[in-house]
C-alpha positions as CSV (number, residue, x, y, z in Angstrom):
1,X,-32.3,-22.7,13.1
2,X,-34.0,-19.3,13.9
3,X,-31.6,-18.4,16.9
4,X,-28.4,-18.3,14.8
5,X,-30.2,-16.3,12.1
6,X,-31.2,-13.8,14.5
7,X,-27.8,-13.5,16.0
8,X,-26.4,-13.0,12.3
9,X,-28.9,-10.1,11.8
10,X,-28.1,-8.5,15.1
11,X,-24.4,-8.7,14.6
12,X,-25.0,-7.3,11.0
13,X,-26.8,-4.5,12.3
14,X,-24.0,-3.6,14.6
15,X,-21.4,-3.7,12.0
16,X,-23.4,-1.4,9.8
17,X,-24.1,1.0,12.6
18,X,-20.3,1.1,13.5
19,X,-19.2,1.7,10.1
20,X,-21.9,4.2,9.3
21,X,-20.5,6.2,12.5
22,X,-16.9,5.9,11.1
23,X,-17.9,7.3,7.6
24,X,-19.9,10.0,9.3
25,X,-16.6,11.1,11.0
26,X,-14.7,10.8,7.9
27,X,-17.6,12.9,6.2
28,X,-18.0,10.6,3.4
29,X,-21.8,10.4,4.2
30,X,-24.1,12.5,5.3
31,X,-25.6,12.5,9.1
32,X,-28.7,11.2,7.7
33,X,-27.3,7.9,6.6
34,X,-28.7,4.7,8.3
35,X,-29.7,1.2,7.5
36,X,-33.2,2.1,6.9
37,X,-32.0,3.8,3.8
38,X,-31.8,0.3,2.4
39,X,-35.2,-1.1,1.4
40,X,-36.7,-4.3,2.9
41,X,-37.4,-7.1,0.5
42,X,-41.1,-6.7,0.8
43,X,-40.9,-2.8,0.0
44,X,-38.7,-3.5,-3.0
45,X,-40.5,-3.4,-6.3
46,X,-39.6,-5.4,-9.2
47,X,-36.9,-4.0,-11.4
48,X,-37.3,-3.7,-15.3
49,X,-33.9,-5.0,-16.8
50,X,-33.7,-2.9,-20.0
51,X,-30.9,-1.4,-22.1
52,X,-31.6,2.2,-23.4
53,X,-30.1,4.2,-26.4
54,X,-29.2,7.6,-24.7
55,X,-26.7,9.0,-27.3
56,X,-27.4,12.7,-27.5
57,X,-29.9,13.1,-24.7
58,X,-29.1,15.3,-22.0
59,X,-28.2,14.2,-18.2
60,X,-27.8,16.4,-15.1
61,X,-25.2,15.4,-12.4
62,X,-25.4,17.2,-9.2
63,X,-22.1,17.1,-7.1
64,X,-18.6,17.1,-8.3
65,X,-17.0,15.2,-5.6
66,X,-15.5,11.5,-5.4
67,X,-18.8,10.0,-5.5
68,X,-19.9,12.3,-8.6
69,X,-16.7,11.3,-10.2
70,X,-17.4,7.5,-10.1
71,X,-20.5,8.0,-12.2
72,X,-19.1,10.1,-14.8
73,X,-17.4,7.6,-16.8
74,X,-20.4,5.4,-17.3
75,X,-22.6,8.5,-18.2
76,X,-20.2,9.6,-20.8
77,X,-19.6,6.2,-22.4
78,X,-23.6,6.2,-23.0
79,X,-23.1,9.3,-25.1
80,X,-25.1,11.5,-23.0
81,X,-24.6,15.3,-22.9
82,X,-23.5,15.7,-19.4
83,X,-24.1,18.9,-17.3
84,X,-22.5,19.0,-13.7
85,X,-24.1,21.5,-11.2
86,X,-21.8,22.1,-8.2
87,X,-20.1,25.1,-6.3
88,X,-16.8,23.4,-6.3
89,X,-15.3,20.5,-8.3
90,X,-12.6,17.9,-8.4
91,X,-9.4,18.4,-10.5
92,X,-10.2,15.7,-12.7
93,X,-14.0,17.0,-13.3
94,X,-12.6,20.5,-14.2
95,X,-10.1,18.8,-16.6
96,X,-13.0,17.1,-18.1
97,X,-14.8,20.1,-18.5
98,X,-11.9,21.9,-19.9
99,X,-11.9,19.4,-22.7
100,X,-15.4,19.8,-23.4
101,X,-16.3,16.3,-22.3
102,X,-18.9,17.8,-20.2
103,X,-20.4,21.3,-18.9
104,X,-19.7,22.4,-15.3
105,X,-21.8,25.1,-14.0
106,X,-20.2,26.7,-10.9
107,X,-23.0,27.4,-8.4
108,X,-25.6,25.6,-6.2
109,X,-28.4,23.6,-7.5
110,X,-31.5,24.9,-8.6
111,X,-34.7,22.9,-9.7
112,X,-35.0,24.6,-13.0
113,X,-31.6,22.9,-13.8
114,X,-33.7,19.6,-14.3
115,X,-35.8,21.0,-17.2
116,X,-35.1,19.2,-20.6
117,X,-32.9,16.3,-19.0
118,X,-33.8,12.6,-19.6
119,X,-31.7,11.4,-16.7
120,X,-30.6,13.0,-13.4
121,X,-28.0,11.7,-10.9
122,X,-27.8,13.4,-7.3
123,X,-24.3,12.8,-5.9
124,X,-23.8,15.1,-3.0
125,X,-23.2,14.9,0.7
126,X,-26.0,17.0,1.6
127,X,-29.2,15.3,2.1
128,X,-31.1,18.6,1.5
129,X,-29.8,19.1,-1.8
130,X,-30.2,15.3,-2.7
131,X,-33.9,15.6,-1.4
132,X,-34.6,18.8,-3.5
133,X,-33.1,17.0,-6.6
134,X,-35.3,13.9,-5.9
135,X,-38.6,16.4,-5.4
136,X,-37.6,18.2,-8.8
137,X,-37.3,15.1,-10.5
138,X,-40.3,13.5,-9.6
139,X,-42.4,16.6,-10.5
140,X,-40.8,16.4,-14.1
141,X,-41.0,12.7,-14.5
142,X,-37.0,12.5,-14.8
143,X,-35.6,9.2,-13.7
144,X,-33.2,9.8,-10.9
145,X,-30.4,7.8,-9.4
146,X,-29.7,9.2,-5.9
147,X,-26.4,7.7,-4.7
148,X,-26.6,5.6,-1.5
149,X,-30.2,6.6,-1.0
150,X,-32.1,3.4,-2.4
151,X,-35.5,4.5,-1.6
152,X,-35.2,7.7,-3.7
153,X,-33.8,5.7,-6.9
154,X,-35.6,5.2,-9.9
155,X,-32.6,3.4,-11.4
156,X,-29.3,1.9,-10.2
157,X,-25.9,1.6,-12.1
158,X,-25.4,-2.3,-12.5
159,X,-22.0,-4.0,-12.6
160,X,-21.4,-4.7,-16.5
161,X,-19.2,-7.1,-18.1
162,X,-18.6,-6.0,-21.7
163,X,-17.4,-7.9,-24.8
164,X,-17.9,-5.6,-27.8
165,X,-21.9,-5.7,-28.4
166,X,-22.5,-8.2,-25.5
167,X,-23.3,-6.5,-22.1
168,X,-23.9,-8.3,-19.2
169,X,-25.3,-6.2,-16.4
170,X,-25.7,-7.4,-12.7
171,X,-28.0,-5.7,-10.4
172,X,-28.8,-6.5,-6.4
173,X,-31.3,-3.7,-6.2
174,X,-29.0,-1.9,-3.8
175,X,-28.9,-4.8,-1.5
176,X,-25.1,-5.5,-2.0
177,X,-23.0,-3.8,-4.7
178,X,-19.9,-5.4,-3.5
179,X,-21.6,-8.9,-4.2
180,X,-22.6,-7.5,-7.7
181,X,-19.0,-6.5,-8.2
182,X,-17.8,-10.2,-7.3
183,X,-20.3,-11.7,-9.7
184,X,-18.9,-9.2,-12.6
185,X,-15.4,-10.3,-11.7
186,X,-16.3,-14.0,-11.9
187,X,-18.3,-13.7,-15.0
188,X,-15.5,-11.5,-16.7
189,X,-13.0,-14.4,-15.9
190,X,-15.2,-16.9,-17.8
191,X,-15.8,-15.1,-20.9
192,X,-13.4,-15.2,-23.6
193,X,-11.8,-12.0,-24.6
194,X,-12.5,-12.6,-28.4
195,X,-16.2,-12.8,-28.0
196,X,-16.9,-9.4,-29.0
197,X,-15.4,-9.8,-32.7
198,X,-16.9,-13.4,-32.8
199,X,-20.3,-11.7,-32.0
200,X,-19.9,-8.8,-34.5
201,X,-19.2,-11.6,-37.2
202,X,-22.4,-13.5,-36.0
203,X,-24.3,-10.5,-36.4
204,X,-22.9,-9.9,-39.9
205,X,-24.2,-13.4,-40.8
206,X,-27.4,-13.2,-39.3
207,X,-28.2,-10.0,-41.4
208,X,-26.8,-11.6,-44.6
209,X,-29.3,-14.8,-44.0
210,X,-32.1,-12.3,-43.2
211,X,-31.6,-10.6,-46.5
212,X,-31.2,-13.4,-48.5
213,X,-33.2,-16.6,-47.0
214,X,-37.0,-16.7,-47.0
215,X,-38.7,-16.9,-43.8
216,X,-39.6,-19.8,-42.3
217,X,-38.5,-23.1,-40.2
218,X,-35.5,-23.6,-42.1
219,X,-34.2,-20.2,-41.7
220,X,-34.8,-20.1,-37.9
221,X,-32.8,-23.4,-37.6
222,X,-29.8,-22.1,-39.6
223,X,-29.9,-19.1,-37.1
224,X,-29.8,-21.3,-34.2
225,X,-27.1,-23.4,-35.8
226,X,-24.9,-20.3,-36.4
227,X,-25.3,-19.5,-32.7
228,X,-24.1,-22.7,-31.6
229,X,-20.6,-22.4,-33.2
230,X,-17.4,-22.5,-31.3
231,X,-16.1,-19.2,-30.3
232,X,-12.7,-18.5,-31.9
233,X,-10.2,-15.6,-32.2
234,X,-9.5,-13.9,-35.2
235,X,-7.2,-15.7,-37.8
236,X,-4.6,-13.0,-37.6
237,X,-4.5,-13.2,-33.7
238,X,-1.8,-15.8,-33.2
239,X,-2.2,-16.1,-29.2
240,X,-5.9,-16.5,-28.9
241,X,-7.6,-19.7,-30.1
242,X,-10.4,-21.0,-27.8
243,X,-13.6,-22.5,-27.6
244,X,-16.2,-23.8,-25.5
245,X,-15.5,-27.3,-26.2
246,X,-14.1,-29.6,-23.7
247,X,-10.3,-29.8,-23.6
248,X,-10.2,-33.2,-22.1
249,X,-10.8,-34.9,-25.6
250,X,-7.8,-36.8,-26.9
251,X,-6.8,-35.7,-30.5
252,X,-6.2,-38.7,-33.0
253,X,-2.7,-39.9,-32.9
254,X,-1.9,-38.1,-29.6
255,X,-0.8,-41.3,-27.8
256,X,2.2,-41.8,-30.3
257,X,3.1,-38.3,-30.0
258,X,3.4,-38.8,-26.1
259,X,5.5,-41.7,-26.5
260,X,8.1,-39.8,-28.8
261,X,8.2,-37.1,-26.2
262,X,9.0,-39.4,-23.4
263,X,12.4,-40.1,-25.1
264,X,13.1,-36.3,-25.9
265,X,12.2,-35.6,-22.3
266,X,14.6,-37.9,-20.9
267,X,17.4,-36.4,-23.0
268,X,16.6,-33.1,-21.7
269,X,15.9,-33.9,-17.9
270,X,19.0,-32.2,-16.7
271,X,18.3,-28.9,-18.3
272,X,14.6,-29.0,-17.2
273,X,15.9,-29.4,-13.7
274,X,17.4,-25.8,-13.9
275,X,14.2,-24.3,-14.2
276,X,11.9,-25.2,-11.4
277,X,8.9,-23.5,-13.3
278,X,8.3,-26.1,-15.8
279,X,6.3,-29.4,-15.3
280,X,5.8,-32.5,-17.3
281,X,2.9,-32.5,-19.8
282,X,1.2,-35.3,-17.6
283,X,0.9,-32.7,-14.8
284,X,-0.4,-29.7,-16.6
285,X,-4.2,-29.3,-16.2
286,X,-6.1,-27.3,-18.6
287,X,-9.1,-25.2,-17.7
288,X,-12.1,-24.9,-20.2
289,X,-14.0,-21.8,-20.1
290,X,-17.2,-23.4,-18.7
291,X,-14.9,-25.3,-15.9
292,X,-14.8,-23.5,-12.2
293,X,-11.8,-21.8,-11.3
294,X,-9.3,-23.7,-8.9
295,X,-9.8,-23.4,-5.1
296,X,-6.7,-20.8,-4.9
297,X,-8.8,-18.2,-6.8
298,X,-11.8,-18.4,-4.7
299,X,-13.5,-16.0,-2.4
300,X,-12.1,-17.6,0.7
301,X,-8.4,-18.1,-0.9
302,X,-5.5,-17.6,1.6
303,X,-3.7,-15.6,-0.9
304,X,-3.5,-11.9,-0.6
305,X,-6.6,-9.8,-1.9
306,X,-6.1,-9.0,-5.5
307,X,-8.2,-6.0,-5.4
308,X,-6.5,-2.6,-5.7
309,X,-5.8,-0.8,-2.4
310,X,-6.9,2.8,-1.6
311,X,-4.1,5.4,-1.3
312,X,-1.9,3.1,-3.1
313,X,-0.4,3.3,-6.6
314,X,0.0,-0.3,-8.4
315,X,2.4,-0.3,-11.3
316,X,0.9,-3.0,-13.4
317,X,2.4,-4.8,-16.6
318,X,-0.2,-5.0,-19.1
319,X,1.8,-7.6,-21.2
320,X,2.2,-7.4,-25.1
321,X,-1.6,-6.3,-25.6
322,X,-3.7,-9.7,-25.6
323,X,-6.0,-9.4,-22.7
324,X,-5.6,-13.3,-22.3
325,X,-1.7,-12.9,-21.7
326,X,-2.7,-10.6,-18.5
327,X,-1.7,-12.3,-15.1
328,X,-4.7,-12.9,-12.8
329,X,-3.5,-10.1,-10.4
330,X,-3.1,-7.5,-13.1
331,X,-6.6,-8.4,-14.2
332,X,-8.1,-7.9,-10.8
333,X,-6.3,-4.8,-10.0
334,X,-7.6,-3.0,-13.5
335,X,-11.3,-4.3,-12.7
336,X,-11.1,-2.5,-9.1
337,X,-9.2,0.5,-9.8
338,X,-10.6,4.0,-9.3
339,X,-8.2,5.7,-11.7
340,X,-6.0,4.0,-14.9
341,X,-3.0,6.0,-16.0
342,X,-2.1,4.0,-19.0
343,X,0.5,4.0,-21.8
344,X,-0.5,4.6,-25.3
345,X,0.5,1.2,-26.3
346,X,-2.0,-0.3,-24.0
347,X,-4.9,-1.5,-26.2
348,X,-8.6,-0.5,-25.9
349,X,-9.5,-4.4,-25.3
350,X,-7.5,-4.2,-21.9
351,X,-8.8,-0.7,-20.9
352,X,-12.5,-2.1,-21.5
353,X,-11.8,-4.5,-18.6
354,X,-11.8,-1.4,-16.2
355,X,-14.8,-0.7,-14.1
356,X,-17.5,1.6,-15.8
357,X,-17.0,4.0,-13.1
358,X,-13.1,4.0,-13.4
359,X,-11.4,7.3,-14.5
360,X,-9.1,6.3,-17.4
361,X,-6.3,8.8,-18.7
362,X,-3.9,8.3,-21.6
363,X,-0.7,9.4,-20.4
364,X,1.7,8.0,-23.2
365,X,4.6,9.6,-24.8
366,X,4.5,7.5,-28.0
367,X,6.9,8.3,-31.1
368,X,8.3,11.3,-29.5
369,X,5.1,13.0,-29.1
370,X,5.0,14.3,-25.6
371,X,1.8,15.7,-24.7
372,X,2.3,15.1,-21.0
373,X,5.7,15.3,-19.1
374,X,7.1,12.4,-16.8
375,X,6.8,15.2,-14.0
376,X,3.2,15.6,-14.6
377,X,2.7,11.8,-14.7
378,X,4.4,11.5,-11.4
379,X,2.0,14.4,-9.7
380,X,-1.1,12.6,-11.0
381,X,-0.1,9.2,-9.4
382,X,0.5,11.2,-6.1
383,X,-2.5,13.4,-6.1
384,X,-5.0,10.6,-7.1
385,X,-3.4,8.3,-4.2
386,X,-3.5,11.1,-1.7
387,X,-7.3,11.8,-2.5
388,X,-7.7,8.1,-1.1
389,X,-8.4,6.6,-4.7
390,X,-6.8,3.3,-6.0
391,X,-4.6,4.1,-8.8
392,X,-3.3,1.6,-11.4
393,X,-0.4,2.9,-13.6
394,X,-0.9,0.7,-16.5
395,X,2.3,0.0,-18.8
396,X,2.7,-2.2,-21.6
397,X,4.7,-5.4,-21.4
398,X,6.5,-5.5,-18.0
399,X,6.6,-2.2,-16.0
400,X,10.1,-2.4,-15.0
401,X,11.7,-2.7,-18.5
402,X,12.0,0.5,-20.6
403,X,9.0,2.2,-19.0
404,X,10.6,4.8,-16.7
405,X,9.5,2.9,-13.7
406,X,12.5,3.9,-11.9
407,X,11.7,7.6,-12.0
408,X,8.2,6.9,-10.9
409,X,9.2,4.8,-7.9
410,X,11.5,7.4,-7.0
411,X,8.9,10.0,-6.9
412,X,6.3,7.8,-5.2
413,X,8.8,7.0,-2.5
414,X,9.9,10.6,-2.0
415,X,6.1,11.6,-1.5
416,X,5.8,8.6,0.9
417,X,3.0,7.1,-1.3
418,X,2.7,3.3,-1.1
419,X,3.3,1.2,-4.3
420,X,3.3,-2.2,-5.6
421,X,4.6,-3.5,-8.8
422,X,3.0,-6.5,-10.8
423,X,5.1,-8.0,-13.3
424,X,4.0,-8.7,-16.9
425,X,5.0,-10.3,-20.0
426,X,7.7,-8.5,-21.8
427,X,7.6,-7.9,-25.5
428,X,10.8,-9.7,-26.0
429,X,8.9,-13.0,-24.9
430,X,5.9,-12.5,-27.0
431,X,8.1,-11.8,-30.2
432,X,10.0,-15.0,-29.3
433,X,6.7,-16.9,-29.4
434,X,5.7,-15.3,-32.5
435,X,8.8,-16.6,-34.1
436,X,8.3,-20.0,-32.4
437,X,12.1,-19.9,-31.3
438,X,13.8,-19.8,-27.6
439,X,15.6,-17.0,-26.6
440,X,18.3,-19.5,-25.1
441,X,19.7,-22.5,-26.7
442,X,22.2,-24.7,-24.9
443,X,23.8,-25.2,-28.2
444,X,24.3,-21.6,-29.0
445,X,22.8,-18.9,-26.8
446,X,23.4,-19.1,-23.2
447,X,22.4,-15.6,-22.3
448,X,19.9,-13.1,-23.3
449,X,20.6,-9.2,-23.5
450,X,17.6,-6.8,-23.3
451,X,18.6,-3.4,-24.6
452,X,16.9,-0.6,-26.5
453,X,18.1,1.8,-29.4
454,X,16.6,4.9,-27.4
455,X,18.7,6.3,-24.5
456,X,18.5,9.5,-22.1
457,X,21.0,12.3,-23.7
458,X,23.0,11.9,-20.5
459,X,24.0,8.4,-21.3
460,X,26.0,9.5,-24.4
461,X,27.9,12.4,-22.6
462,X,30.6,9.7,-21.4
463,X,31.3,6.2,-21.8
464,X,29.5,3.8,-19.3
465,X,31.7,1.2,-17.7
466,X,28.8,-1.3,-18.2
467,X,29.0,-1.0,-22.1
468,X,30.7,-4.3,-23.4
469,X,31.9,-4.9,-26.9
470,X,29.3,-6.7,-28.8
471,X,31.9,-9.3,-29.9
472,X,32.1,-10.4,-26.4
473,X,28.5,-11.2,-26.6
474,X,28.5,-13.6,-29.6
475,X,26.8,-16.4,-27.7
476,X,23.9,-14.3,-26.5
477,X,20.6,-13.4,-27.9
478,X,20.0,-9.6,-28.4
479,X,16.4,-8.3,-28.0
480,X,16.2,-4.6,-29.0
481,X,13.1,-2.7,-27.8
482,X,12.2,0.3,-30.1
483,X,14.8,-0.4,-32.6
484,X,13.6,2.5,-35.0
485,X,12.5,2.4,-38.8
486,X,15.9,2.6,-40.2
487,X,18.0,-0.4,-39.1
488,X,20.9,0.4,-41.4
489,X,23.0,2.3,-39.0
490,X,22.1,-0.3,-36.3
491,X,23.1,-3.2,-38.6
492,X,26.5,-1.3,-39.6
493,X,27.4,-0.4,-36.1
494,X,26.9,-4.0,-35.0
495,X,29.4,-5.3,-37.9
496,X,31.9,-2.7,-37.2
497,X,31.9,-3.8,-33.5
498,X,32.7,-7.5,-34.6
499,X,29.4,-9.4,-35.0
500,X,29.3,-11.5,-38.1
501,X,27.2,-10.5,-41.2
502,X,25.5,-13.7,-41.2
503,X,24.0,-13.6,-37.8
504,X,20.4,-14.4,-38.0
505,X,18.0,-11.6,-37.3
506,X,14.2,-11.2,-36.9
507,X,12.0,-8.0,-36.7
508,X,8.6,-8.9,-34.8
509,X,5.8,-6.1,-35.3
510,X,2.8,-6.2,-33.0
511,X,3.7,-9.4,-31.3
512,X,0.7,-11.0,-29.9
513,X,-1.7,-8.9,-31.4
514,X,-3.7,-8.7,-34.6
515,X,-1.9,-7.7,-37.5
516,X,1.3,-9.4,-36.1
517,X,4.2,-9.7,-38.7
518,X,7.5,-11.2,-38.7
519,X,10.6,-10.7,-40.9
520,X,13.4,-13.1,-40.9
521,X,16.9,-12.0,-42.5
522,X,20.7,-11.7,-41.6
523,X,22.8,-8.9,-40.0
524,X,24.0,-7.7,-43.5
525,X,20.5,-7.7,-44.9
526,X,18.9,-6.2,-41.8
527,X,19.0,-2.5,-43.5
528,X,16.8,-4.0,-46.5
529,X,14.2,-5.1,-44.0
530,X,10.8,-3.2,-45.0
531,X,9.1,-0.8,-42.5
532,X,7.0,-2.3,-40.1
533,X,4.1,-1.2,-37.9
534,X,4.8,-0.1,-34.3
535,X,5.5,-1.5,-31.8
536,X,8.4,-3.7,-33.3
537,X,11.1,-5.5,-31.7
538,X,14.4,-6.8,-32.9
539,X,15.9,-10.3,-31.9
540,X,19.3,-11.4,-33.2
541,X,21.5,-14.1,-32.2
542,X,22.0,-17.9,-33.8
543,X,19.2,-19.1,-31.5
544,X,16.8,-17.2,-33.9
545,X,17.9,-19.9,-36.8
546,X,15.4,-21.9,-35.5
547,X,12.6,-19.4,-36.7
548,X,13.8,-19.9,-40.4
549,X,12.6,-23.5,-40.8
550,X,14.2,-26.7,-40.9
551,X,17.4,-26.9,-43.3
552,X,17.2,-23.2,-44.2
553,X,20.0,-21.0,-43.3
554,X,19.9,-17.4,-42.5
555,X,21.8,-16.3,-45.6
556,X,19.2,-18.1,-47.5
557,X,16.1,-16.1,-46.0
């Protein structure tokens, strides 16, 4: 057994040496890099896993290149007052300094820069500068992270999974950061997204019990019992209901329901054959959170690598906002991106899935407030990709629907920047799910029209050949994105163009998000619908009648 092991070690050293030479040529690492900078197990002291409160304390970051940029996000999230020392800085770091997020001092490092700091990070490509930072930090008893120089590190940046107050931090002591990232992804996939709010509720209950119950065994058991409760989503979040209990337990009366479904499935067999994406209930297999992922999602999958590719821009659909409605591929890309350029409608719960080292920029243009132009967004995507960074352009819903993706794809193609599009669940589907109705119905809706109440000014300068009279779309379901707050003019126009006043309509606000609201009405009464919180979507058509309840007509709503 020793011979194969020794062969493996020899091959590994050859690979490390070859890759080190490549990186030296690319000027990504200093000449001093070699495998000896990774400590041997017998020389590696035990690490103390602690969580520190650092808000308001000072931290020195020496260097302002790509390596330093990767550390800034985690340092700022901890609430540190960050000072950056470097003769030159990346545009992103200059931008953060301009916004007051950090202080950038444009000059070489001096040992006195360390005075008064609680932490320090050396992130330059100069071994001499990093060594000087290490000596100065040691003299002042300041904890130091020296990037890619493990023997001179007092602490490491771990791979972190966050769910509200819960943090799971992983460290390999510098042995394999890539393996730590792999573990982070696997743990993140298994922890429910609603764990953060659940833990917050648990903490409040615990505080109430400590304040009202006398100490003793009974109180201790009560606290233990609370921690064993199933993890469930907030009651007002319709799309997330989960717990750790086995999903294989058959509910009472399930057998009778299955027998009733068999007859219905036979009647609908012909329709279901038209959609190859559906399987029968017997073929579906549900995964509990504590079950392993299926083999196709394992590390040795034959599927393509879901990680973000350097020098590539990934246009990713974030879905309607519920993190559990992200595709597996979208999740992996978000977790491995260097830069996230996101729309304003992407919620914080999804942004929290990004790596702590990722740079996250809001490039949204919501409600007519355009703090950034489309050309500037295009320039950001191209510049970050050309710097060798992995870029995710994160859009709400599906990236190819009403998100100006055509302009961004054209700009990337003109700049010869590779790109990839990852579809997402569009808002119309989430709204239909919230209503509990299908967008198509073989009895009354044979097609679906996705449109928007907002168009570019050029659209109105002349009649468009593809604009059809609405009367010819009478058997369609109309899904209107961004319908606006006052629906009177829209309803009046539709009636004038031939749609019946009794046509069922529904306005869905914040579909698949906490605070989701639905209003069912008719076209004639659409203008009387109360204002709804953005984002909202209007669905109109006879298929919507299903959402009004059994035996209830739209005119009665």
